[in-house]
Every structure is written in structure tokens, then in C-alpha cells.
BALOBA-1460 file (C-alpha; in Angstrom, 3 decimals):
// residues 380
<rec num="1" residu="m" x="-38.591" y="98.562" z="8.603"/>
<rec num="2" residu="a" x="-41.066" y="99.288" z="11.314"/>
<rec num="3" residu="s" x="-43.024" y="98.743" z="14.497"/>
<rec num="4" residu="v" x="-46.329" y="98.042" z="15.428"/>
<rec num="5" residu="t" x="-48.374" y="99.030" z="17.859"/>
<rec num="6" residu="l" x="-52.134" y="97.725" z="18.766"/>
<rec num="7" residu="r" x="-53.753" y="99.262" z="21.205"/>
<rec num="8" residu="n" x="-57.644" y="97.967" z="22.425"/>
<rec num="9" residu="i" x="-58.008" y="96.789" z="18.792"/>
<rec num="10" residu="r" x="-61.600" y="95.448" z="18.286"/>
<rec num="11" residu="k" x="-63.550" y="93.856" z="15.254"/>
<rec num="12" residu="r" x="-67.056" y="93.255" z="15.205"/>
<rec num="13" residu="y" x="-69.316" y="91.757" z="12.461"/>
<rec num="14" residu="s" x="-73.021" y="92.927" z="13.468"/>
<rec num="15" residu="d" x="-73.660" y="91.915" z="17.014"/>
<rec num="16" residu="t" x="-70.534" y="89.579" z="17.013"/>
<rec num="17" residu="e" x="-67.356" y="90.511" z="18.174"/>
<rec num="18" residu="v" x="-64.798" y="88.531" z="16.909"/>
<rec num="19" residu="i" x="-61.444" y="90.425" z="18.034"/>
<rec num="20" residu="k" x="-62.205" y="91.609" z="21.661"/>
<rec num="21" residu="g" x="-59.478" y="94.017" z="22.992"/>
<rec num="22" residu="i" x="-55.885" y="93.402" z="21.432"/>
<rec num="23" residu="d" x="-53.061" y="95.253" z="22.923"/>
<rec num="24" residu="l" x="-49.559" y="94.445" z="21.151"/>
<rec num="25" residu="d" x="-46.217" y="95.524" z="20.664"/>
<rec num="26" residu="i" x="-44.400" y="94.533" z="17.683"/>
<rec num="27" residu="n" x="-40.840" y="96.040" z="17.841"/>
<rec num="28" residu="d" x="-38.581" y="96.549" z="15.053"/>
<rec num="29" residu="r" x="-36.982" y="93.934" z="13.245"/>
<rec num="30" residu="e" x="-39.297" y="91.085" z="15.130"/>
<rec num="31" residu="f" x="-40.393" y="87.972" z="13.765"/>
<rec num="32" residu="v" x="-43.652" y="87.794" z="15.409"/>
<rec num="33" residu="v" x="-45.832" y="84.855" z="14.748"/>
<rec num="34" residu="f" x="-49.655" y="84.750" z="15.685"/>
<rec num="35" residu="v" x="-50.987" y="81.200" z="16.189"/>
<rec num="36" residu="g" x="-53.732" y="79.668" z="17.765"/>
<rec num="37" residu="p" x="-56.671" y="77.249" z="16.320"/>
<rec num="38" residu="s" x="-58.941" y="77.886" z="13.266"/>
<rec num="39" residu="g" x="-61.348" y="80.626" z="13.966"/>
<rec num="40" residu="c" x="-59.101" y="82.381" z="17.018"/>
<rec num="41" residu="g" x="-58.934" y="85.545" z="15.020"/>
<rec num="42" residu="k" x="-55.280" y="85.315" z="13.982"/>
<rec num="43" residu="s" x="-56.004" y="86.229" z="10.275"/>
<rec num="44" residu="t" x="-58.419" y="88.893" z="10.934"/>
<rec num="45" residu="l" x="-55.776" y="90.707" z="13.128"/>
<rec num="46" residu="m" x="-53.411" y="90.727" z="10.462"/>
<rec num="47" residu="r" x="-55.786" y="91.620" z="7.993"/>
<rec num="48" residu="m" x="-56.887" y="94.832" z="10.221"/>
<rec num="49" residu="i" x="-53.140" y="95.705" z="10.413"/>
<rec num="50" residu="a" x="-52.941" y="95.356" z="6.567"/>
<rec num="51" residu="g" x="-55.877" y="97.502" z="6.174"/>
<rec num="52" residu="l" x="-57.820" y="94.583" z="4.320"/>
<rec num="53" residu="e" x="-60.159" y="94.776" z="7.200"/>
<rec num="54" residu="d" x="-61.834" y="97.860" z="8.956"/>
<rec num="55" residu="i" x="-61.001" y="98.501" z="12.655"/>
<rec num="56" residu="t" x="-64.208" y="98.801" z="14.785"/>
<rec num="57" residu="s" x="-62.219" y="100.419" z="17.625"/>
<rec num="58" residu="g" x="-58.933" y="100.853" z="19.158"/>
<rec num="59" residu="d" x="-55.653" y="102.249" z="17.714"/>
<rec num="60" residu="l" x="-53.253" y="100.639" z="14.906"/>
<rec num="61" residu="l" x="-49.781" y="102.515" z="15.187"/>
<rec num="62" residu="i" x="-47.053" y="101.623" z="12.434"/>
<rec num="63" residu="d" x="-43.973" y="103.540" z="13.482"/>
<rec num="64" residu="s" x="-45.931" y="105.501" z="15.800"/>
<rec num="65" residu="k" x="-48.496" y="106.868" z="13.722"/>
<rec num="66" residu="r" x="-52.060" y="106.150" z="13.670"/>
<rec num="67" residu="s" x="-53.000" y="104.031" z="10.423"/>
<rec num="68" residu="n" x="-56.313" y="102.914" z="11.184"/>
<rec num="69" residu="d" x="-57.637" y="105.219" z="8.237"/>
<rec num="70" residu="i" x="-54.753" y="105.119" z="6.080"/>
<rec num="71" residu="p" x="-55.387" y="103.054" z="2.673"/>
<rec num="72" residu="a" x="-53.941" y="99.805" z="2.392"/>
<rec num="73" residu="a" x="-52.109" y="100.574" z="-0.544"/>
<rec num="74" residu="d" x="-50.276" y="103.471" z="1.465"/>
<rec num="75" residu="r" x="-49.627" y="101.452" z="4.722"/>
<rec num="76" residu="g" x="-45.901" y="100.767" z="3.433"/>
<rec num="77" residu="l" x="-46.703" y="96.930" z="4.014"/>
<rec num="78" residu="a" x="-46.445" y="94.128" z="1.943"/>
<rec num="79" residu="m" x="-48.749" y="90.383" z="2.544"/>
<rec num="80" residu="v" x="-47.875" y="87.005" z="1.261"/>
<rec num="81" residu="f" x="-50.935" y="84.664" z="1.090"/>
<rec num="82" residu="q" x="-51.650" y="81.174" z="1.412"/>
<rec num="83" residu="t" x="-52.158" y="81.014" z="-2.395"/>
<rec num="84" residu="y" x="-49.777" y="81.847" z="-4.640"/>
<rec num="85" residu="a" x="-51.792" y="83.750" z="-6.920"/>
<rec num="86" residu="l" x="-49.393" y="84.358" z="-9.803"/>
<rec num="87" residu="y" x="-50.072" y="85.511" z="-13.241"/>
<rec num="88" residu="p" x="-50.142" y="82.490" z="-15.565"/>
<rec num="89" residu="h" x="-48.968" y="84.297" z="-18.390"/>
<rec num="90" residu="m" x="-46.350" y="86.453" z="-16.748"/>
<rec num="91" residu="t" x="-42.558" y="85.409" z="-16.134"/>
<rec num="92" residu="v" x="-40.961" y="85.061" z="-12.913"/>
<rec num="93" residu="a" x="-39.611" y="88.479" z="-13.304"/>
<rec num="94" residu="e" x="-42.565" y="90.129" z="-14.492"/>
<rec num="95" residu="n" x="-44.768" y="88.477" z="-11.438"/>
<rec num="96" residu="m" x="-42.517" y="89.959" z="-9.106"/>
<rec num="97" residu="a" x="-42.232" y="93.402" z="-10.619"/>
<rec num="98" residu="f" x="-46.050" y="93.813" z="-11.165"/>
<rec num="99" residu="s" x="-46.607" y="96.133" z="-8.287"/>
<rec num="100" residu="l" x="-43.868" y="97.935" z="-9.747"/>
<rec num="101" residu="r" x="-45.522" y="98.344" z="-12.811"/>
<rec num="102" residu="l" x="-48.888" y="99.463" z="-11.422"/>
<rec num="103" residu="a" x="-46.992" y="102.461" z="-9.378"/>
<rec num="104" residu="g" x="-45.307" y="103.249" z="-12.751"/>
<rec num="105" residu="v" x="-41.862" y="102.454" z="-12.090"/>
<rec num="106" residu="p" x="-40.090" y="102.376" z="-15.470"/>
<rec num="107" residu="k" x="-39.517" y="98.881" z="-17.018"/>
<rec num="108" residu="a" x="-35.678" y="99.013" z="-16.485"/>
<rec num="109" residu="q" x="-35.979" y="99.722" z="-13.021"/>
<rec num="110" residu="r" x="-38.553" y="97.218" z="-12.369"/>
<rec num="111" residu="l" x="-36.650" y="94.415" z="-13.863"/>
<rec num="112" residu="q" x="-33.356" y="95.467" z="-12.316"/>
<rec num="113" residu="r" x="-35.099" y="95.361" z="-8.731"/>
<rec num="114" residu="a" x="-36.611" y="91.953" z="-9.822"/>
<rec num="115" residu="r" x="-33.255" y="90.294" z="-10.388"/>
<rec num="116" residu="e" x="-31.786" y="91.896" z="-7.368"/>
<rec num="117" residu="v" x="-34.692" y="90.190" z="-5.237"/>
<rec num="118" residu="a" x="-33.994" y="86.875" z="-7.323"/>
<rec num="119" residu="r" x="-30.867" y="86.745" z="-5.964"/>
<rec num="120" residu="i" x="-31.808" y="86.963" z="-2.242"/>
<rec num="121" residu="l" x="-34.071" y="84.194" z="-2.811"/>
<rec num="122" residu="q" x="-31.991" y="82.255" z="-5.467"/>
<rec num="123" residu="l" x="-34.346" y="82.497" z="-7.928"/>
<rec num="124" residu="e" x="-31.942" y="83.809" z="-10.947"/>
<rec num="125" residu="p" x="-31.786" y="80.963" z="-13.061"/>
<rec num="126" residu="l" x="-35.826" y="80.769" z="-12.724"/>
<rec num="127" residu="l" x="-36.542" y="84.672" z="-14.210"/>
<rec num="128" residu="n" x="-37.746" y="83.666" z="-17.491"/>
<rec num="129" residu="r" x="-39.701" y="80.640" z="-16.854"/>
<rec num="130" residu="k" x="-43.647" y="80.841" z="-16.268"/>
<rec num="131" residu="p" x="-45.377" y="79.671" z="-12.969"/>
<rec num="132" residu="r" x="-46.549" y="76.160" z="-14.521"/>
<rec num="133" residu="e" x="-42.654" y="75.436" z="-14.658"/>
<rec num="134" residu="l" x="-42.125" y="75.923" z="-11.272"/>
<rec num="135" residu="s" x="-42.524" y="73.761" z="-8.280"/>
<rec num="136" residu="g" x="-44.745" y="74.534" z="-5.073"/>
<rec num="137" residu="g" x="-41.721" y="76.095" z="-3.221"/>
<rec num="138" residu="q" x="-40.283" y="78.093" z="-6.032"/>
<rec num="139" residu="r" x="-43.964" y="79.699" z="-6.305"/>
<rec num="140" residu="q" x="-44.060" y="80.574" z="-3.001"/>
<rec num="141" residu="r" x="-40.660" y="82.259" z="-3.389"/>
<rec num="142" residu="v" x="-41.984" y="84.065" z="-6.181"/>
<rec num="143" residu="a" x="-44.830" y="85.064" z="-4.210"/>
<rec num="144" residu="i" x="-42.304" y="86.305" z="-1.406"/>
<rec num="145" residu="g" x="-40.419" y="88.140" z="-3.961"/>
<rec num="146" residu="r" x="-43.485" y="90.201" z="-5.079"/>
<rec num="147" residu="a" x="-43.611" y="91.436" z="-1.842"/>
<rec num="148" residu="l" x="-40.081" y="92.012" z="-1.275"/>
<rec num="149" residu="v" x="-39.580" y="94.087" z="-4.480"/>
<rec num="150" residu="r" x="-41.643" y="96.709" z="-2.909"/>
<rec num="151" residu="s" x="-38.954" y="97.260" z="-0.110"/>
<rec num="152" residu="p" x="-41.984" y="97.386" z="2.501"/>
<rec num="153" residu="k" x="-41.975" y="98.698" z="6.213"/>
<rec num="154" residu="v" x="-43.550" y="95.532" z="7.568"/>
<rec num="155" residu="f" x="-43.994" y="91.849" z="5.876"/>
<rec num="156" residu="l" x="-47.144" y="89.947" z="6.621"/>
<rec num="157" residu="f" x="-47.547" y="86.249" z="5.941"/>
<rec num="158" residu="d" x="-51.160" y="84.368" z="6.213"/>
<rec num="159" residu="e" x="-50.264" y="80.843" z="6.208"/>
<rec num="160" residu="p" x="-47.855" y="80.807" z="3.278"/>
<rec num="161" residu="l" x="-46.662" y="77.080" z="3.723"/>
<rec num="162" residu="s" x="-50.024" y="75.572" z="4.464"/>
<rec num="163" residu="n" x="-50.300" y="74.240" z="0.961"/>
<rec num="164" residu="l" x="-47.111" y="72.822" z="0.778"/>
<rec num="165" residu="d" x="-45.904" y="69.246" z="1.345"/>
<rec num="166" residu="a" x="-44.240" y="68.511" z="4.677"/>
<rec num="167" residu="a" x="-40.794" y="68.446" z="3.295"/>
<rec num="168" residu="l" x="-41.584" y="71.678" z="1.325"/>
<rec num="169" residu="r" x="-42.682" y="73.210" z="4.583"/>
<rec num="170" residu="v" x="-39.213" y="72.153" z="6.209"/>
<rec num="171" residu="q" x="-37.336" y="73.755" z="3.406"/>
<rec num="172" residu="m" x="-39.408" y="76.853" z="3.419"/>
<rec num="173" residu="r" x="-38.984" y="77.374" z="6.975"/>
<rec num="174" residu="i" x="-35.309" y="77.469" z="6.649"/>
<rec num="175" residu="e" x="-35.668" y="79.875" z="3.795"/>
<rec num="176" residu="l" x="-37.670" y="82.096" z="5.761"/>
<rec num="177" residu="a" x="-35.531" y="82.209" z="8.826"/>
<rec num="178" residu="r" x="-32.550" y="82.970" z="6.451"/>
<rec num="179" residu="l" x="-34.406" y="85.769" z="4.642"/>
<rec num="180" residu="h" x="-35.246" y="87.283" z="8.011"/>
<rec num="181" residu="d" x="-31.843" y="87.125" z="9.322"/>
<rec num="182" residu="s" x="-30.382" y="88.487" z="5.965"/>
<rec num="183" residu="l" x="-32.998" y="91.669" z="5.814"/>
<rec num="184" residu="q" x="-33.179" y="92.433" z="9.414"/>
<rec num="185" residu="a" x="-37.235" y="93.173" z="8.496"/>
<rec num="186" residu="t" x="-40.039" y="93.324" z="10.529"/>
<rec num="187" residu="m" x="-42.396" y="90.321" z="10.039"/>
<rec num="188" residu="i" x="-45.842" y="89.074" z="11.213"/>
<rec num="189" residu="y" x="-46.402" y="85.750" z="10.517"/>
<rec num="190" residu="v" x="-49.832" y="83.688" z="10.756"/>
<rec num="191" residu="t" x="-50.051" y="80.133" z="10.964"/>
<rec num="192" residu="h" x="-51.972" y="77.177" z="13.087"/>
<rec num="193" residu="d" x="-48.876" y="74.970" z="13.194"/>
<rec num="194" residu="q" x="-47.258" y="75.271" z="16.281"/>
<rec num="195" residu="i" x="-43.875" y="73.860" z="15.035"/>
<rec num="196" residu="e" x="-43.304" y="76.629" z="12.414"/>
<rec num="197" residu="a" x="-44.317" y="79.098" z="15.471"/>
<rec num="198" residu="m" x="-41.537" y="77.541" z="17.322"/>
<rec num="199" residu="t" x="-39.124" y="77.497" z="14.863"/>
<rec num="200" residu="l" x="-39.511" y="80.940" z="13.307"/>
<rec num="201" residu="a" x="-40.601" y="83.180" z="16.214"/>
<rec num="202" residu="d" x="-38.632" y="85.628" z="17.902"/>
<rec num="203" residu="k" x="-42.155" y="86.402" z="19.603"/>
<rec num="204" residu="i" x="-45.051" y="84.131" z="19.812"/>
<rec num="205" residu="v" x="-48.518" y="85.641" z="20.179"/>
<rec num="206" residu="v" x="-50.790" y="82.252" z="21.346"/>
<rec num="207" residu="l" x="-54.418" y="83.689" z="20.498"/>
<rec num="208" residu="q" x="-57.851" y="81.791" z="21.250"/>
<rec num="209" residu="a" x="-61.461" y="83.178" z="20.627"/>
<rec num="210" residu="g" x="-60.146" y="86.874" z="19.622"/>
<rec num="211" residu="v" x="-58.055" y="87.079" z="22.921"/>
<rec num="212" residu="i" x="-54.556" y="87.060" z="23.738"/>
<rec num="213" residu="e" x="-53.806" y="84.211" z="25.931"/>
<rec num="214" residu="q" x="-49.573" y="84.617" z="26.344"/>
<rec num="215" residu="v" x="-46.940" y="86.523" z="24.622"/>
<rec num="216" residu="g" x="-43.253" y="85.364" z="24.686"/>
<rec num="217" residu="s" x="-40.130" y="83.640" z="23.255"/>
<rec num="218" residu="p" x="-40.812" y="80.027" z="22.181"/>
<rec num="219" residu="l" x="-38.946" y="78.948" z="25.072"/>
<rec num="220" residu="e" x="-40.859" y="81.055" z="27.464"/>
<rec num="221" residu="l" x="-44.031" y="79.536" z="26.524"/>
<rec num="222" residu="y" x="-42.756" y="76.034" z="26.311"/>
<rec num="223" residu="h" x="-41.539" y="76.383" z="29.836"/>
<rec num="224" residu="h" x="-43.707" y="78.542" z="31.410"/>
<rec num="225" residu="p" x="-47.472" y="78.216" z="29.891"/>
<rec num="226" residu="r" x="-49.753" y="80.724" z="31.398"/>
<rec num="227" residu="n" x="-52.408" y="78.519" z="31.404"/>
<rec num="228" residu="l" x="-53.724" y="75.008" z="30.117"/>
<rec num="229" residu="f" x="-54.671" y="76.176" z="26.612"/>
<rec num="230" residu="v" x="-51.379" y="77.675" z="26.017"/>
<rec num="231" residu="a" x="-49.762" y="74.375" z="27.621"/>
<rec num="232" residu="g" x="-51.698" y="72.290" z="25.380"/>
<rec num="233" residu="f" x="-51.158" y="74.427" z="22.294"/>
<rec num="234" residu="i" x="-47.269" y="74.590" z="22.668"/>
<rec num="235" residu="g" x="-44.740" y="71.789" z="22.412"/>
<rec num="236" residu="s" x="-44.676" y="68.629" z="19.822"/>
<rec num="237" residu="p" x="-46.053" y="66.266" z="21.084"/>
<rec num="238" residu="k" x="-48.822" y="67.581" z="22.899"/>
<rec num="239" residu="m" x="-48.663" y="67.861" z="26.687"/>
<rec num="240" residu="n" x="-50.228" y="65.149" z="28.847"/>
<rec num="241" residu="f" x="-53.010" y="66.114" z="31.171"/>
<rec num="242" residu="l" x="-53.740" y="64.116" z="34.116"/>
<rec num="243" residu="s" x="-56.911" y="64.684" z="36.486"/>
<rec num="244" residu="a" x="-56.112" y="65.172" z="39.967"/>
<rec num="245" residu="t" x="-57.224" y="66.159" z="43.299"/>
<rec num="246" residu="v" x="-55.316" y="68.354" z="46.101"/>
<rec num="247" residu="t" x="-54.623" y="66.289" z="49.364"/>
<rec num="248" residu="g" x="-52.244" y="68.374" z="50.911"/>
<rec num="249" residu="i" x="-50.545" y="72.230" z="50.888"/>
<rec num="250" residu="s" x="-47.690" y="72.830" z="52.388"/>
<rec num="251" residu="e" x="-46.023" y="76.517" z="52.554"/>
<rec num="252" residu="f" x="-42.656" y="75.055" z="52.139"/>
<rec num="253" residu="e" x="-42.733" y="72.173" z="50.008"/>
<rec num="254" residu="g" x="-45.550" y="73.059" z="47.724"/>
<rec num="255" residu="v" x="-49.290" y="71.437" z="46.647"/>
<rec num="256" residu="t" x="-49.709" y="67.546" z="47.079"/>
<rec num="257" residu="i" x="-51.977" y="65.832" z="44.575"/>
<rec num="258" residu="t" x="-53.448" y="62.403" z="44.005"/>
<rec num="259" residu="l" x="-54.245" y="60.988" z="40.500"/>
<rec num="260" residu="k" x="-56.707" y="58.705" z="39.757"/>
<rec num="261" residu="n" x="-54.481" y="55.700" z="40.145"/>
<rec num="262" residu="r" x="-53.794" y="56.929" z="43.541"/>
<rec num="263" residu="t" x="-50.273" y="57.836" z="43.350"/>
<rec num="264" residu="a" x="-49.493" y="61.164" z="45.109"/>
<rec num="265" residu="i" x="-47.087" y="63.572" z="43.996"/>
<rec num="266" residu="t" x="-45.911" y="66.962" z="46.052"/>
<rec num="267" residu="l" x="-44.997" y="69.645" z="43.459"/>
<rec num="268" residu="p" x="-42.883" y="72.665" z="44.279"/>
<rec num="269" residu="v" x="-45.937" y="75.290" z="43.543"/>
<rec num="270" residu="h" x="-47.530" y="77.914" z="45.388"/>
<rec num="271" residu="a" x="-51.319" y="77.046" z="46.343"/>
<rec num="272" residu="g" x="-52.486" y="80.164" z="44.516"/>
<rec num="273" residu="g" x="-55.766" y="79.781" z="46.221"/>
<rec num="274" residu="v" x="-56.557" y="75.876" z="45.809"/>
<rec num="275" residu="k" x="-57.844" y="74.229" z="48.604"/>
<rec num="276" residu="i" x="-57.491" y="70.758" z="49.899"/>
<rec num="277" residu="g" x="-60.206" y="68.582" z="47.903"/>
<rec num="278" residu="d" x="-59.992" y="70.765" z="44.674"/>
<rec num="279" residu="a" x="-59.841" y="69.208" z="41.367"/>
<rec num="280" residu="v" x="-56.904" y="70.373" z="39.356"/>
<rec num="281" residu="t" x="-54.766" y="69.191" z="36.370"/>
<rec num="282" residu="l" x="-51.344" y="67.941" z="36.541"/>
<rec num="283" residu="g" x="-49.342" y="68.603" z="33.071"/>
<rec num="284" residu="v" x="-46.172" y="66.720" z="32.057"/>
<rec num="285" residu="r" x="-44.640" y="66.436" z="28.732"/>
<rec num="286" residu="p" x="-43.707" y="63.216" z="27.054"/>
<rec num="287" residu="e" x="-40.219" y="64.243" z="26.508"/>
<rec num="288" residu="h" x="-39.973" y="64.799" z="30.626"/>
<rec num="289" residu="l" x="-41.131" y="61.161" z="31.319"/>
<rec num="290" residu="q" x="-38.483" y="58.799" z="31.814"/>
<rec num="291" residu="l" x="-38.862" y="54.757" z="31.443"/>
<rec num="292" residu="v" x="-37.681" y="53.046" z="34.156"/>
<rec num="293" residu="g" x="-37.468" y="49.043" z="34.694"/>
<rec num="294" residu="s" x="-39.839" y="47.685" z="36.726"/>
<rec num="295" residu="h" x="-37.705" y="46.409" z="39.360"/>
<rec num="296" residu="q" x="-36.255" y="49.929" z="40.162"/>
<rec num="297" residu="t" x="-37.159" y="51.838" z="43.035"/>
<rec num="298" residu="d" x="-37.566" y="55.830" z="43.158"/>
<rec num="299" residu="h" x="-33.802" y="57.012" z="43.297"/>
<rec num="300" residu="h" x="-34.931" y="60.714" z="43.423"/>
<rec num="301" residu="g" x="-36.863" y="60.405" z="46.677"/>
<rec num="302" residu="a" x="-39.535" y="63.028" z="46.747"/>
<rec num="303" residu="s" x="-38.355" y="64.544" z="43.759"/>
<rec num="304" residu="s" x="-40.487" y="62.053" z="41.220"/>
<rec num="305" residu="r" x="-42.677" y="59.009" z="41.433"/>
<rec num="306" residu="i" x="-43.165" y="56.051" z="39.406"/>
<rec num="307" residu="i" x="-46.372" y="54.985" z="38.046"/>
<rec num="308" residu="q" x="-47.042" y="52.122" z="35.633"/>
<rec num="309" residu="g" x="-49.184" y="51.645" z="32.563"/>
<rec num="310" residu="e" x="-50.173" y="49.193" z="29.530"/>
<rec num="311" residu="v" x="-49.182" y="50.166" z="26.158"/>
<rec num="312" residu="l" x="-51.727" y="50.576" z="23.880"/>
<rec num="313" residu="v" x="-49.838" y="51.952" z="20.755"/>
<rec num="314" residu="a" x="-45.842" y="51.763" z="20.079"/>
<rec num="315" residu="e" x="-44.840" y="54.126" z="17.575"/>
<rec num="316" residu="h" x="-41.321" y="52.863" z="16.704"/>
<rec num="317" residu="l" x="-39.908" y="55.819" z="14.285"/>
<rec num="318" residu="g" x="-36.248" y="54.989" z="14.195"/>
<rec num="319" residu="g" x="-34.750" y="58.063" z="16.068"/>
<rec num="320" residu="e" x="-37.350" y="58.061" z="18.831"/>
<rec num="321" residu="t" x="-40.270" y="56.182" z="20.049"/>
<rec num="322" residu="y" x="-43.832" y="57.160" z="21.409"/>
<rec num="323" residu="l" x="-45.502" y="54.998" z="23.805"/>
<rec num="324" residu="y" x="-49.245" y="55.605" z="24.518"/>
<rec num="325" residu="l" x="-50.015" y="54.056" z="27.876"/>
<rec num="326" residu="q" x="-53.245" y="53.380" z="29.820"/>
<rec num="327" residu="m" x="-52.736" y="53.925" z="33.438"/>
<rec num="328" residu="e" x="-55.000" y="52.388" z="36.106"/>
<rec num="329" residu="g" x="-57.693" y="54.554" z="36.457"/>
<rec num="330" residu="g" x="-58.556" y="54.829" z="32.645"/>
<rec num="331" residu="e" x="-56.529" y="57.981" z="31.807"/>
<rec num="332" residu="s" x="-53.592" y="57.866" z="28.591"/>
<rec num="333" residu="l" x="-50.240" y="58.776" z="29.008"/>
<rec num="334" residu="m" x="-47.859" y="59.545" z="26.482"/>
<rec num="335" residu="v" x="-43.932" y="59.164" z="26.560"/>
<rec num="336" residu="k" x="-41.189" y="59.961" z="24.305"/>
<rec num="337" residu="a" x="-38.620" y="57.091" z="24.483"/>
<rec num="338" residu="d" x="-35.422" y="56.230" z="23.045"/>
<rec num="339" residu="g" x="-35.590" y="54.980" z="19.204"/>
<rec num="340" residu="n" x="-34.152" y="51.379" z="20.303"/>
<rec num="341" residu="n" x="-36.900" y="50.831" z="22.725"/>
<rec num="342" residu="r" x="-38.501" y="47.477" z="22.145"/>
<rec num="343" residu="s" x="-41.682" y="47.799" z="24.113"/>
<rec num="344" residu="n" x="-44.845" y="46.413" z="22.357"/>
<rec num="345" residu="l" x="-48.571" y="46.000" z="22.440"/>
<rec num="346" residu="h" x="-49.883" y="45.475" z="25.925"/>
<rec num="347" residu="d" x="-46.514" y="45.458" z="27.989"/>
<rec num="348" residu="r" x="-46.721" y="46.759" z="31.113"/>
<rec num="349" residu="v" x="-43.862" y="49.565" z="31.722"/>
<rec num="350" residu="s" x="-42.984" y="51.911" z="34.440"/>
<rec num="351" residu="v" x="-42.680" y="55.720" z="34.081"/>
<rec num="352" residu="q" x="-40.844" y="58.010" z="36.469"/>
<rec num="353" residu="i" x="-42.436" y="61.475" z="36.864"/>
<rec num="354" residu="d" x="-40.122" y="64.248" z="37.850"/>
<rec num="355" residu="r" x="-42.016" y="66.763" z="39.970"/>
<rec num="356" residu="d" x="-39.616" y="69.433" z="38.738"/>
<rec num="357" residu="t" x="-40.750" y="69.155" z="35.118"/>
<rec num="358" residu="c" x="-44.348" y="69.347" z="35.891"/>
<rec num="359" residu="h" x="-46.960" y="71.810" z="35.722"/>
<rec num="360" residu="l" x="-50.243" y="71.898" z="37.999"/>
<rec num="361" residu="f" x="-53.151" y="74.082" z="36.826"/>
<rec num="362" residu="n" x="-56.307" y="75.168" z="38.866"/>
<rec num="363" residu="l" x="-60.072" y="74.503" z="38.082"/>
<rec num="364" residu="e" x="-60.045" y="77.357" z="35.891"/>
<rec num="365" residu="g" x="-57.205" y="76.199" z="33.825"/>
<rec num="366" residu="v" x="-54.449" y="78.908" z="35.215"/>
<rec num="367" residu="t" x="-50.804" y="77.634" z="35.964"/>
<rec num="368" residu="l" x="-50.009" y="77.723" z="39.854"/>
<rec num="369" residu="p" x="-46.802" y="79.422" z="39.940"/>
<rec num="370" residu="p" x="-43.628" y="77.873" z="41.212"/>
<rec num="371" residu="l" x="-41.943" y="78.235" z="44.624"/>
<rec num="372" residu="q" x="-38.656" y="79.913" z="44.790"/>
<rec num="373" residu="h" x="-36.201" y="77.800" z="46.171"/>
<rec num="374" residu="s" x="-34.913" y="80.159" z="48.386"/>
<rec num="375" residu="a" x="-38.102" y="79.810" z="50.623"/>
<rec num="376" residu="v" x="-37.390" y="76.155" z="51.229"/>
<rec num="377" residu="p" x="-35.814" y="75.725" z="54.552"/>
<rec num="378" residu="q" x="-32.119" y="74.406" z="53.897"/>
<rec num="379" residu="s" x="-30.798" y="71.542" z="56.191"/>
<rec num="380" residu="v" x="-28.145" y="72.436" z="58.672"/>
């Protein structure tokens, strides 16, 4: 397999720059996922790696060899697209072996290779079928097999599951994870679906408008988002964002903010240049909020605060319940609750916010860094 290195990679169409200086290291055998909204440049970046788009400037290295000018067919990469693009008149075996046929590999050898790949992908009983006789998931596995027969250095996947229904996407995610584990291959995967990114990736690359916002493991991005964009994109359901104003700053206790509903919370973060009176954004995930009885007091003292809201929508899903609340001041809040929760429309509920699970973002959307616990004076 292989490593892939990008150094100040740029792509320009006429006067429009769509990839704006990408630096990235993809290690041998890593499963790396490019994720971001439509138009962020993730598919363009993959196509540049594949050789299907010219690189305007910068260096692409595959196994430390500069590959900008190497034709796509000679880069040792294999790409799986969103559409299956299978030949309808060919069998599964013939579709998977077609690239070997173009390369002049003898028929017996290429069919043997197709059978080996079919065994890995659990397609052996289907080798003599035509594409019209296959399900969507089976067709996608054939498309993956077509890439696999070439024994590429790197696998490239461009939104391969977006045409499948929800149940098949879950099944194919499991199969792709299993395939990566068994092959120990370098894989680069493009998706707009952050659930796919979180479940498949060793490393996630979050892109927006042609630049990398953050690179890290799924849990790094979940627990330590660098900015407001990453915090809002990673995690399902989406993080809550509440407007607030800075009303106090302490070197040892952190930053005190006041929400629109006049609730004050002190968060253990460094001020990082913010001043009293500055507008900031509080971020808290629905799963980090806890419903409490309206008669309860804040047992955690300064570590948490209780706020109230009116239920606008209650989604009872069996194993879990999602409550959409409107708080005083007009802002909304989503809470993930137990599946047995009985809250209904217009109920007033109390929610506990634990400051240790919150994030605070300055006016530019940058995350304020946490205080080091060692810096907090200890009681004697």
C-alpha cells in the first residue's frame, strides 16, 4: 500500500480558486475521510489525487514520489464512484475483471483474480449474474470489487453509498470497515454524511470552501472542535448554539457568560482575548443535557445550571426521545432524553447544563481553550 502527501495543493478554474492551499499527510493503511457540505471541494480534491483533475500548483506525493504529472492510469490508484457504472451485458465476474482485460491479462488469470475478490466481498454465488439481477448493495460491492482486482496502492471512494437506502448504507458501512480491516489498505473516502465519517474513519478531514478546518480522529473532532463550523458539522444530532454575552473573566475560574434568558454560567475556559461585553456563542450537545424535575435544585453547585423551556416538538423514537424546546428569550434547544420520557407539546421542562461539557466560541467562531485543572487553586 502507500502514503499520500499533499503540499500547498491548489486548484483554480479561470479566476476562481476552489482548493486554497491544502497540506495533508495520509499515512500507509489509514482510512481517511474527507467530509464537508456540498461545494466545499472534497470531491475535487479526491479527483486531483486520482489524476482526473489537473493540479494548478503544489505537490502531490504518492509514496514520496511527486505524482502531479503521472497519468491517472499509472498512479496505482483505484476509484469507486457514486454511480455503479456496471456493464449491463457482462456478468459480475466479467465486470470485475474488465480492467485486467484492458491491461492484457490472460482470461484464466483475470477470472481467477475475480473469484479471489468475490470471496473477499462475499459475491461468489453471484459471479454469473448480470447487474440487473443484483440489489443496490450487491452492485456497489461489484463496483468495489472492480477496484480491488487491480491491487491498487490506494482506494478512493467518492460518495459510494449515497444512492443506497438507509438500511443498505448501514450494511455497506459495516462491510467497508471489515474490508479495510482485512486488506489493511490505504483508503480515502469522500462523503457529506458525518455519520459515515464518524463510523469509518481513522482520521477525518473537515473541509469548507476549499480549506481544511480541522484534521483529527472522530473523537478528537467530537470532543475538541477547533471552531464553530466543525462543532456544528460533527456530531448527530447537531450541537446546540446559544447566543451569550461575556459578563466576567477570572484567571482561575474561567469566563462567565449570560444567556438571552439571563442565566449566568461560568465556563472553565481561557478568555483568549475576549473582553467583558463581547458577544460569544455557547455550544452544548443534546446528549450532554439532562432533564431534571422542576422542583430540583442544582446539586452540582457552580459546575452546572438549570434552565427551563417549553416543548415545541417531542420525537418519541422508542430507544430515545428528542425534545425541541423554546427558552425564554426566543432561542431553541434540543435535548436527547431517555426513550421512556413522557413529555408532550407545550410541557415546561427543566434542563441541567453541565459547564464541563460545554464549548465556548468567540465572535470569530474560534473555540476558547479549556483551563488546565492544575491552574485552579486547591482548597486546603
